C-alpha positions, 0 to 999 in steps of 0.5 A, a space after each residue: 669698811 664703809 662708815 656708817 650714814 647719819 643724819 643730823 637733822 635740826 635747825 639750829 646750826 649750833 647744834 648741828 656742829 655740836 653733833 658733828 664735834 661729839 660724835 667726831 667724822 672719823 667713825 660716821 659720815 655726818 650730813 647736816 640738814 637743817 630741817 624736815 623737808 631737807 631731811 626727807 629729800 636726803 633720805 630719798 636721794 642717798 639714804 641713811 643708816 641713822 637719823 639723828 631728828 629734833 622735834 621743834 623746828 619751822 616748817 616741816 616739824 620733828 614730828 611730822 618728819 618722823 611720821 614720814 620717815 616711818 611710813 617709808 618701805 625700809 626707815 632707818 632708825 630714828 633718834 629724837 634730840 629735843 629741849 624738851 625733857 617731858 615724859 610725854 614728850 618721850 612716849 609720844 616719839 616713841 609711838 611715832 616710831 622713834 628708836 630712843 630720845 634723848 633730852 638736850 643738853 645730853 652727855 656726850 657719852 650718852 649720845 655716843 652710846 645712844 648712837 651706838 646702840 641704835 646703829 647695831 639694833 637696826 643691823 641685827 634687823 637687817 640680819 635677821 631679815 636677810 637671814 628668814 629671806 635665805 631660809 625661805 628662798 632655800 626652802 629649808 635646805 640652806 644647810 650643805 649636807 652629805 655622808 659619801 667621801 666625795 662631800 667628806 673631801 669637801 668638807 674638808 676644803 671648806 674647813 682649811 680654807 675658811 680661814 684664810 683670805 684668799 679669792 675661792 673658785 667653786 665650781 660643779 653642775 647647776 644645782 650642786 650647792 654652790 652658794 650653801 658651799 661660798 655661805 659656809 666658808 663664810 661662816 666659818 670665816 674671821 669676816 662671818 659677822 660682816 655681810 654676805 652679799 650674792 650676785 648672779 652675774 648671769 641675771 645681770 644685764 651686760 649693760 648693767 653689771 659694773 653700776 651692779 658690783 662697783 655703784 655709779 653716781 647720779 647721771 652716770 647713764 640713762 636712769 641713773 637718777 640717784 647714787 648708789 653703792 655698788 655689791 662690793 661697797 655692800 659686802 665690805 667687811 664680809 664676802 662677795 660671793 659671784 655666783 656663774 662669774 663665767 657669764 660675766 662680760 669681758 669689759 667688767 672682768 677687767 675691771 673686776 681684776 683691777 678691784 681684786 689687785 688694788 682693794 678700791 672702788 670707783 663707781 661708775 660716773 667718777 666720785 670719791 674712790 673707796 677702799 673696800 675689805 671683800 672676800 671674793 668667791 665666785 663659782 660657775 658650772 662653766 668650763 672656764 680654762 675652755 672660755 680662757 681658750 676661746 677669748 671669752 675670760 680673762 686667763 689672768 682674772 682667772 688665776 686671781 679668782 682660783 687661789 683655791 678650787 673647790 669642785 662639788 661632785 655632782 649628786 649621782 656620784 654621791 651615792 646613798 647621799 640622795 636618800 639622806 638628802 630626800 629624808 632631810 627635806 621631806 622633814 622639812 617644817 609644814 610636811 609632817 613626818 614622811 618616810 620613803 618607801 624601799 620602791 621609791 628608794 631604788 627609785 630615786 638612787 636610779 635617777 641620775 639627777 641632772 639638776 642635782 640637789 635643786 631637782 631632787 628638792 623639787 621633786 621631794 616638794 612634789 612628793 609631799 604633795 601626792 603623798 596619801 599617807 605617811 610613806 612616799 611611794 613610787 606613784 609619788 614621785 616625778 615622771 622622769 624619776 619612775 621612769 629611771 626606774 622602770 616603773 610605766 606611767 600610770 593614769 592620774 588617780 582621782 584626787 582623795 583627801 589625805 587623813 585627816 585633811 579637810 576640804 580647804 587643805 586639800 584644795 589649796 594642795 590641788 591648787 599647789 600642783 597645779 600651778 607646779 605642773 602648769 609653771 614647770 611645763 611652760 619652763 621646760 618647753 621655753 628652756 628656762 626663758 622666763 619671759 618667754 614663758 610668761 607669754 606663753 601663760 598670759 602673765 606679766 612677768 614680775 607675776 610669774 616670777 613671784 609665784 616661781 618663788 613661791 614655789 620653789 621653782 628655778 628656772 635655772 633648772 629648765 635651761 640644759 
């Protein structure tokens, strides 16, 4: 597992040596800085997990350095070490952003305890932030649910394979919940306390795949202006989920196989190889054996990834799971208590759901926007679902206020409806190509991506 990187910032070499001896180098990667400017430069270049900072230094002193660190986008925790033991100094340091304070001369065991406490606190903050982002990104539907026999088989395989360390290949159509299945395996595994790092191989430019996965050294290629740890190092001690593994270029496949077999990552551009302990779960909606036959995927890598294969059934083969999931999605926070009318239920069961659970999630979000009462009607469902049920298209009804809805809320609902229809139409017209859709809409690509993220629209759903 990667050692926490700790910056020891003090203008006195003896003080830095004292910290090094107290903490040792077996548990931490200790980097010495002789002043505030050196500290800030080191943070900008390679970052850190913790900063041990002296307050009284020539040039940029500790207080100014602390304020500069606290103003960065994702500041590491800072523990202030100083000979000034006054309460006023401690209060000022904490107000300026310090995570803790320790007066010199300090007890060695107390220093070790403070360091461990600060690192653990920072880890929990990162984990909470990551989980909050996942819940938001998954639209509140971050659970693998189902009552059908097909899903009970999936749950049984997950429970049996999770305690092992074997590689798992999850197969299934787009939108069937492959990442959710991978996350569930991780949560039930011995590595659950470690990180879960997800990588979409189809979303990474071919020239950057190896850099993304294995890291690089500064100067390894044009634009590599600093060292970067790859996703394998980030996932050390946990699980690395490689989604759409079938889209990985052959050159990166060879390196991936070497890492899987040796457990050692070597960044691009040289540098010290690093041993990693990572469980790899991969996924693909493609026919990987056919890719092997076509010479586009390595057979030996497929064998290495597919120690256990977990196929996920499409939604159309899961019977009344459609209704079970739809009700769960309609009960998401902020949507109020909404039910399904019998006609809406029949329409949902009649539709084939080519986009699977992801399509159903978008359909329920649309239904919640259009629904005027407490029950979703057929008219509230997307046109393709109404068509599957044999319901003819109807002219758009006048936009009316829902019971208890004020002007501002109605306007927000109308704007969301407009944005969803227009952006979905642009993606559909361009086969899910975000860049082309942005050009058609006259938007900057990052702005369109942000708006799609806010609305929970997945470009992948339009690439069939």
